[in-house]
C-alpha positions in Angstrom: 125.6 76.8 19.3 122.6 77.2 21.6 121.2 80.0 19.3 121.7 77.8 16.2 120.0 74.8 17.8 117.1 76.9 19.0 116.5 78.1 15.5 116.8 74.7 13.9 114.3 73.3 16.5 111.9 76.2 15.9 112.0 75.7 12.2 111.5 71.9 12.5 108.5 72.2 14.9 106.7 75.0 13.2 103.3 73.9 11.7 103.9 76.3 8.8 107.2 77.6 7.3 108.0 80.6 9.6 109.4 84.0 8.7 112.5 85.6 10.2 110.4 87.7 12.6 108.5 84.7 13.8 111.7 82.8 14.5 113.5 85.7 16.2 110.5 86.2 18.5 110.1 82.5 19.3 113.7 82.0 20.4 114.2 85.4 22.0 116.8 86.8 19.6 117.2 90.2 18.0 116.1 90.0 14.4 119.5 90.8 13.0 121.2 88.2 15.2 118.7 85.6 14.2 119.3 86.4 10.5 123.1 86.1 10.9 122.7 82.7 12.6 120.2 81.5 9.9 122.7 82.5 7.2 125.2 80.0 8.6 122.5 77.3 9.1 121.5 77.7 5.4 125.1 77.5 4.3 125.5 74.3 6.3 122.3 72.8 4.9 120.4 72.7 8.3 117.8 75.3 7.3 116.3 75.9 3.8 115.4 79.5 2.8 112.4 79.6 0.5 111.4 83.2 -0.3 110.9 85.0 3.0 110.2 81.7 4.9 112.4 79.0 6.4 112.1 75.2 6.3 114.1 72.2 7.6 117.2 72.0 5.4 118.6 69.2 3.4 120.8 67.9 6.2 117.6 67.1 8.0 116.9 64.5 5.3 119.5 62.4 7.0 117.5 62.6 10.3 113.8 62.7 9.5 112.2 62.3 6.1 108.8 63.4 7.5 110.2 66.7 8.8 112.0 67.4 5.6 109.1 66.7 3.2 108.2 70.3 2.9 111.9 71.1 2.1 112.0 68.3 -0.5 109.0 69.7 -2.3 110.4 73.2 -2.2 113.8 72.1 -3.6 112.3 69.8 -6.2 109.6 72.1 -7.5 111.8 74.0 -10.0 113.2 70.7 -11.2 109.7 69.3 -11.7 108.6 72.5 -13.5 111.6 72.3 -15.9 111.2 68.6 -16.5 107.5 69.0 -17.3 108.3 71.9 -19.7 111.1 70.0 -21.5 109.1 66.8 -22.0 105.6 68.2 -22.4 104.4 65.7 -19.8 103.4 65.6 -16.2 106.3 65.3 -13.7 105.8 64.2 -10.2 107.8 63.7 -7.0 107.4 60.5 -4.8 108.8 59.2 -1.6 108.6 55.7 -0.1 106.3 54.8 2.7 105.6 51.5 4.6 104.5 49.4 1.6 104.1 51.9 -1.3 105.2 55.3 -2.5 103.3 58.6 -2.0 103.1 61.5 -4.5 104.0 64.7 -2.7 104.1 67.1 -5.6 103.4 67.2 -9.3 103.5 69.6 -12.3 100.9 68.9 -15.0 100.6 70.6 -18.4 97.1 71.8 -19.4 97.0 69.3 -22.3 97.1 66.4 -19.8 94.4 67.7 -17.5 92.5 64.4 -18.0 95.3 62.5 -16.2 95.0 62.8 -12.4 98.0 64.2 -10.6 97.6 61.7 -7.7 99.1 64.2 -5.2 98.7 62.7 -1.7 97.9 59.2 -3.1 99.7 56.0 -2.1 100.9 54.0 -5.1 101.6 50.3 -5.1 104.8 49.0 -6.8 103.0 46.7 -9.3 101.0 49.5 -10.9 103.2 52.6 -11.2 106.7 53.5 -12.4 107.6 55.7 -9.4 107.3 53.1 -6.6 108.9 50.5 -9.0 112.0 52.7 -9.4 112.2 53.3 -5.6 111.8 49.6 -4.7 114.3 48.5 -7.3 116.8 50.9 -5.6 116.4 49.1 -2.2 118.4 46.1 -0.9 116.6 42.9 -1.9 115.9 42.1 1.8 114.1 45.5 2.2 111.7 44.9 -0.7 109.3 42.4 0.9 106.8 44.9 2.4 106.3 46.4 -1.1 105.6 43.0 -2.7 102.7 42.2 -0.4 100.1 44.6 -2.0 100.9 43.0 -5.4 100.4 39.5 -3.9 97.2 40.6 -2.3 95.9 41.9 -5.6 96.8 38.7 -7.4 99.6 40.2 -9.4 102.2 37.6 -10.5 105.6 37.9 -8.9 107.5 35.3 -10.9 107.9 34.8 -14.6 108.9 37.2 -17.4 105.9 39.4 -16.9 106.1 39.2 -13.1 106.9 42.0 -10.6 110.3 40.6 -9.7 111.4 40.7 -13.4 110.2 44.3 -13.5 112.2 45.2 -10.4 115.3 43.5 -11.8 115.0 45.4 -15.0 114.6 48.7 -13.2 117.6 47.9 -11.0 119.7 47.0 -14.0 118.8 50.0 -16.2 118.2 52.6 -13.5 114.8 53.4 -15.0 111.3 52.0 -14.3 108.8 52.0 -17.2 105.1 51.4 -16.8 102.9 50.9 -20.0 99.2 51.2 -19.3 99.0 48.7 -16.4 97.1 51.1 -14.1 95.2 53.1 -16.8 95.4 51.8 -20.3 96.1 55.1 -22.1 98.7 56.2 -19.6 102.4 55.4 -19.4 105.2 56.6 -17.0 108.9 56.5 -16.6 110.6 56.8 -13.2 114.1 57.2 -11.8 115.3 57.6 -8.2 117.4 60.3 -6.5 119.9 58.8 -4.0 122.2 61.6 -2.7 123.7 59.3 0.0 124.3 55.6 0.5 121.3 53.6 1.7 117.7 53.9 0.7 116.7 56.4 -2.0 115.3 59.8 -0.9 112.8 60.2 -3.6 111.9 59.5 -7.2 110.9 61.7 -10.2 108.5 60.4 -12.7 107.2 61.6 -16.1 103.7 60.6 -17.0 101.9 60.9 -20.3 99.8 59.2 -22.9 101.0 55.7 -23.7 100.9 56.4 -27.5 103.6 59.0 -27.0 106.1 56.6 -25.3 107.5 55.3 -28.6 111.0 53.8 -28.5 112.6 56.9 -29.9 110.7 59.2 -27.5 111.5 56.9 -24.6 115.2 57.4 -25.2 114.6 61.2 -25.2 112.6 61.0 -22.0 115.3 59.0 -20.3 117.9 61.7 -20.9 115.6 64.4 -19.7 114.8 62.4 -16.6 118.4 61.6 -16.0 119.4 65.2 -16.1 116.5 66.2 -13.8 117.4 63.5 -11.2 121.1 64.4 -11.3 120.2 68.1 -10.8 118.0 67.3 -7.8 120.7 65.0 -6.4 123.2 67.9 -6.6 120.8 70.3 -4.9 120.2 67.8 -2.1 123.8 67.3 -1.4 124.9 70.9 -1.7 125.7 72.2 1.9 124.1 75.5 1.2 121.1 74.3 -0.8 118.4 76.9 -1.1 115.0 77.0 -2.8 114.5 79.9 -5.2 114.1 83.2 -3.3 112.4 86.4 -4.4 113.4 88.6 -1.6 115.9 89.0 1.2 114.1 88.2 4.5 116.4 90.6 6.4 115.0 93.5 4.4 111.8 92.2 2.8 108.3 92.0 4.3 107.6 89.9 7.4 
């Protein structure tokens, strides 16, 4: 148990995802011993293997969202890539912060290079589909901090076109839609990923030109987004979840 905890702690505190040799040296274990323990930690979801490096695993999502952010992007990247390819649109990954969401990864096709990917940007709930989907998945009592930026910007809360109506619609349908509110030619569709009870872990959003979000196309996009979020939910809840790997770290380069 001491060896396993030493390795989990070493992975969690590393400034960059470490390799097997780095971890073995840091905790004072033989390389083969460290690898055997890491296999069990990956199987149980405490460590994520991504190529020849290791990151905090999906189980850590239950303990610290900030420590697991690298893991979340590593797990979600193939899902984003496939979602973008299937829709022909940009796909992004967002997580909630104090009063908005933040884009932590995105895959954008060349044809949409004119649309900013917003990676690292904080997005208010009244202007984007991602935070709208995330806030709609919260308990009503937990939504107040996310409404304040809208109030400060003079955005209406009440009425058929108000933010509360948008949140209710997203909660009821499971999808948040944004048509040109932030940038007139741009539209987006978001859905949350909630692998456990309580607050959602993240949201996936498809972003494209508003003219392409026709009623028929929107139904298509919803199905693609539903499949993508369901896939990511399964990955996050699988005990031995692992990002795509190109080599075995026990035998590959270090």
